[in-house]
C-alpha positions, 0 to 999 in steps of 0.5 A: 404755596404753603400757608404761612404759620401766622395765617392759619385758620382759627382753631377750636380751643382746649379749655375743658377739664374732667368736671366739665365733661361730666357736666356735658355728659350728664347734661346731654342726657338728663332731660331723659329723666324728666320727660319722654321715658314715661311714654314707654310705659304706655307701650310696655307697662312697668315690666316691658320698659324695665326689661327694655331699660335693662338691656339699654343700660347694659348696651350703654355701659358696653358702648360707652367704654368701647367708644372711650377707647376710640375717643382717647386714641382719636380725639377729634371733634367728629366723634363716630365720623372720624372713627369710622373714617379710620376704621371703615373708610370714607363711605361708612365714615359718611354714614356714621357721620350722617347718623350722628348729625341726625341724632344730635340735630333731631333731639333738641327740637323734641326737648325744646317742645317740652321746655315750652310745655314746662314754662307754660305751666308757670306762664299759661299765656305764653304760647309753647311754640313761641317759648321753644323757638325763643330758647333755640335762639338764646342757646344757639347764641350762647354756644356761638359765644364760646365753649368755655362759657357754654360748658360752665353754664351746662355744669351749673344747670346740670348740678341743679337738675341732678339735685332736682332728681334726688329732691323728687325721690326724697319727696315721694319716697314715703309714698312708695309702695311695691304693689304699684310696681306690680300692677298691670305690668305687661299690658301689651304682652312682650311685644310691648317691651320691644315697642318701648325700646326708643323711650328706654334709649331716651334715658341715655340718648346723646352721652356719646357727645362727650367725644365731640368736644375732644378737640376742646378738652385739656389732656383728652387722652386722660380726661375723656375717660374720666368724663365718660366714666363718671357720666355713665355711672351717674346716669345709671343711678339716676335712671334707676331712682327716677324709674322706681320712685315715679312708678312706685307712687301710684302705678305707671298709668298715673305718670303717663296720663294726666288726671281725667285724661287719656292724653299722654304726658310729658311731665312724669315727675310732676304727675308723681308729685301731684299724686304724692303731695298735691299740686299745691305743695311747695315741693310740687312747684320746686320739682316742676321748676327744676325739671326745666333746668334738666330739659335746658341742660340737655337742650343746651348740651346737645346743641353744643355737640351737634355743632361739633359733629356737623362742623367736622363734616364741613371741615373735610368737605363732606358738607359745604365747606362754609360749615367747616369754618370757625368764628374768628372771634369766638372760636366756635362753629357759628355757621353750623350752629345757626344751620342746625337751629334752623333745621331744629326749628323747622322740625319743631313746627311739625309738632310731632314730638314722639316722632322726632324722638324716634328719628333721633333714636334711629340716628343714635342706633345707627351710630352705635352700630357703626361705632362698635364695628369701628372698634373691632376693625381698628383693633385688627387693622391699626394695632399700633395705634396708641391707645391711652385707654383700652376697654376691659374684657375686649371684645365682649363689650363692643360685641355685646353693645353691637348685638343689643343695638342691632336688635334695638334697631330692627325693633324700632324699624318694625314698630315705626315703618314710616319713620324708618322710611323717612330716616333711610330716605334722609340717608340715601339722598344725603349720600347721593349728594355726597357722591355727586357733589364732592367726588372730584374736589374732596381730597379725602375722596380723590387723593389726587387733589390732596397735595395740590398747592393753594 
């Protein structure tokens, strides 16, 4: 029998405007300015990482506006999953959704470890792992409490993190020397530029998470465009500022290796500040402290986006239905948020930060490839679909993003064969479960069950 209107399941609530979407878009990504990207210098040097970053910037600009077209036309929490479902069908929809889940679930553990390392600078007696787990618990709870509170918090710490980048650039600008940008620029040849690609991607990873709050956005057909566009512009500017000012202080090796050590560092900005003003200077301490805000902004924001992506999987029974439930009081996907936290903590326990970043990049690039194909197919198969925004100069942007994403995916597969095997194993095993467990009772897979009464 039909479900009475007053007994409908709890739904996500529309509370987000363009400013909050900007805060989420920049917040998802800004930790990439504070740590991780400098590890690409070890692979490619200044020139190698610069070239990789240039192509990644082109890819992300083309991708963002192409993705925005779909987000405005299909404003649903599943993001890439929903777009691929409509364009390519249930099987490619599954792979698009899984790639998105892998990206959003595996990025936070890497950031959590960096948070632990930053806090440990100020409180050396606290274990890094314990700090990281504590932050997981706190920010999962905040996301369960409500999207509006989570988004307000994200906006505040994102503004602080952006200020931190500008403060850093101003503090070291007087020590910038062009010769530092031209020293040992390609230590491993052009192959190093390809090896540096995952770390160039880390500058922008997860900006697409803006689309995953579409169902919680006021007037999504307009505000998603404003949020995406302003966020990518801000991030490109911050990326260029961070790259140039950090390396220009003392050369790339000084922001990769700790003084007197050959171990790679997760804190390039404090290292640059150390060489510019010394660690006793008040600006060194301020920038190091604000760096923590940048890490928290991305950590918190990606947890939010991951919850919506996995929730959509559960809502359509591509994952256990319990994951598609909304908390009746807080109107948030609480079950999913807890599950993602557990997986993230397990990944954190491995201590493999670089490897976790690369797994997240595999998921991101898969999402980009499937999404750009979806843009093209939707234009051909669903010409009547209402598109409040159309990507300019079509089909150049989606094709350009697709080509660069494919090249990047092949490159990181070549340089990380073991992680590639692990990534594909996750996809294959999850797809096998999907085919076996949901074939008979999922209405999206078996249309004959779609109209059954309950």
